[in-house]
N, C-alpha and C positions, 0 to 999 in steps of 0.2 A: 406512436406519432413521432417520435424522434425516427421511427424506422422510416415512417412513409415521406416526410419532407429528406430523408436522407435519399432514397429510390425518384423522387420528383423531382429535386429542385437543387441536385447538386452541381447539374450542369447549366444553370441559371444563375448569370451575375447578380449580385444584389445592387452595385449602382453602373448601370449603364453610361453615366458622363463620366467616366475615367477615361485615358486614354487605353490605358490598360486593365482592365475590370477584370481582375486574378482571385476577387472573393468571390465565392460560390454564394447564392442564396442562402441555404443550409447553413453554412457557418455563422454566416448573419444572423441568422432567426435563433440558432442555437446557442451564440454569446452573446444576445440582447436577453435572452430567454434567462440563462444563467445570473444576468446584471442583474435584472430586475427581481429577481428572487432573492438575492443578495441585499438588493438595497430594501425590500419590503422585510425583508424578517432580520434586519440591523433597525430599522425604524422603528418608533411607536406607531401603534394604530388604534385610533380611536374606538373602534368596535373590539380591539383586542390587544391590551397593552404589552409590546414586546419591548424588550433591553435594548436601549438605544447604542449604536456604534461606539467602540471606545476611540476617542481624542480626535474623530472626525474623519477618521477612517474606515469605513464601512466593508470593507473587502477585507478576505485572507485569501492568499496565494499558497498551495498546499502542494508539496511534492512529495512523490511517496517513490524508491526503487528500489526493487527486491534484488536481494545479493546474493552470491553463491551459483547462477541459475548454472553456471557452467560445471563445477565440483558436484552439484544435483544431480544433473543429469549422467554424468562422465562417472560416476564414482562405482559403477556395478562391476564387477568383476565378471569377465568373462572366459576364465578359466574353466578346465575340465568338468564334467559335470554340473555344468549352470548353463540351464536351456531357457530358450526364451528371452537371448538376450534382447535382441533387435525389438520385439515388443515393448519389452519394459523401457526402451529407452525414448519408444514413441509415446509409452503413455505418462514418463515423465516430464517430456517435452508440453504436450497437451495441460499436466498440473499445474505448470509452469504460468503459459498460459492465463489457465482459470483462477487462480492465487491472484494474478495482476488484473483480472476484471471484478473478482470478488470485493478484495478490498477495498478499492475504489468506491464501490455501491454500498459495503457496508460503513462507511463512513458517511456517505451521501445520506442513506438512511438514519444514521445518528443525528445528522445535523435538517430531518426533514424536507431536503433535496430531492429532483428528480436526476435523470442520466443525463440531463442537458449540460451540468454543472462540471462533468468533466471534460477539459478544453482538451488535454489528450492524452491516449495511452496508448502506449507502444513500447515492443521492445523490454520489458519489466519494468517501465516506469511510467509515470501518470501523474497530471498534474489536473488540480481541482480548484474551484472558484466557490468559495467558502463565505458567508456573513459574520462580521468582525462583532459576536455576541460576547457579553462578559465572562464566560465561560470556556470559550472557542478552545485556548488554548489547552484549558484543562480537560475539555472532552478529548485534543487530538493526543494529549500525551497518556490518557488511560487506554486511548483507541491502538498506542504505540504498545503498551503495557500488556495488553490482552493480545495482539499477533503476536508477541514477541513470547508470550509464553505459550502459545498454541505451538508458536514453530518450534520451539526447545521440545516442547513434550511430546509432539507426533513425528517431527524429523530430528530430533538433538541437535538441531541449528541447525541443519545442513541449506537451509532458505534463511532468510533473515528480510526484513523489511526496515529500510531507512526513511522515516517519514522527518520532513521540515516545513516548516512553513511561517511567513512573515505577512503582517497587516501593512494596508497600502490606503490611500486615498485614491480619490477621483483623477489627481496628478499622478498617476503610475498608469494610468490608462494611455491607449495609443503612443504614442513616440518614448511615454516612459516606462512602460512596460519591461523592455531590457534593462534598467536599473533595476526594479523591482525581480525581475529575476534572476540576474547577478548575484544580489544578496542571496535571497531564497537558496540557489545552488551553491554557496558557499556555506550556508549553513549545513544542507547535505551534504557537502565532503567532508566537516566535521563528526556529522555522526555517522559518515559510515565507520570513521575512525573508532566507535565506543559502540560497534554493534551487541546489541542485546543490554545494554547498559542501564536501563529500567528493570528488570529483572532481574540481570545479577551482585547488581548494587542496591543497598538498603535503601527504604525513601528517606529514612532518618537518621542520623547521627547516635551511635550507640552511648548511654550515659556517660560520662567524664571523656569525652572523644568531641572534635570541633567538625573533625570530615567524615562523611561517610563511610561506611565500612562492605567489604564483601558479602553478599548475601550466600554462603558458605551452602546450604540447603539446595540453592539452585544449580549448582555444581555437578549433585550428583543425584545419578537415576535409580531407578529399581532394580535391584537384581535380575538374573535369570532365573526363572523358576527351575526347582531342581527337577534335573533327567534335560534341561533345554544345553542348547549347543548355538556355536556363533555362525548364525547366516551366513555362507559361502558368497554367498552373490554381492549386497549390500555392506554386509562384517560391521551393522551396528547394533541391530536387534537377534533377541534371540528366537531360534526357532524348537518346535517340538518334534523330539526325534532326528535323524538324519536325512528323512525323504523329502520332508517337506518346506519351502521356502518359509520365511518370516511373514507375520502377517502385512509390511508392509510391500515386500516384494510380491507378496501372493495378490494384493490389491492393484500393482501393478500391471501386473496380470490379468487380470478380469477387464 
């Protein structure tokens, strides 16, 4: 449905009474659907009781930023005996694009929302409108932990997700949205300086300490199998023998 709306209403103005009608009917319908979904999920329903919005703020603006994109794409070594570099560069560029699309859809799935709640997604950054449920922050923190663990295990942390969110009310719509956006971007800037914190730091302080401690096991990866050598292309994973690339570079080639 979203695709049909984009195809047929992108050039139709949403309000013909304006002097410069610069908002398309597609954008208007999409954001209206996102707002309505959040208001419904954040309010109590007689048919199916739901958790009320926290503190009169029914919305949560969540911003995600995939970091390390250039390092991940261009870390491929192009020395002698490393074929298919151009192909793997294209593959990694596509992989970053897919990650940027899949992660927000995974978050929306967790909240039972449609793709209409993706306000914008471009350049490895996405903006989501979510309902402010009682456990919204807990869900997003768990999602951050899940994605961090995947990036560390699959890519050795070459890519990372920085996720920030802030609740807001109806005063944050329209002209007040700029202030909401600034607050969440400030949080995102702090998060970028604490990449993989949810995984690399223990969830609770050890006995006898007031502060959290490093989760030392998260820094250590399994050793190479006996007989494996370092992949000459990515120089991160082991490969069997001297002829084949590591599984990660082989996947890029495929």
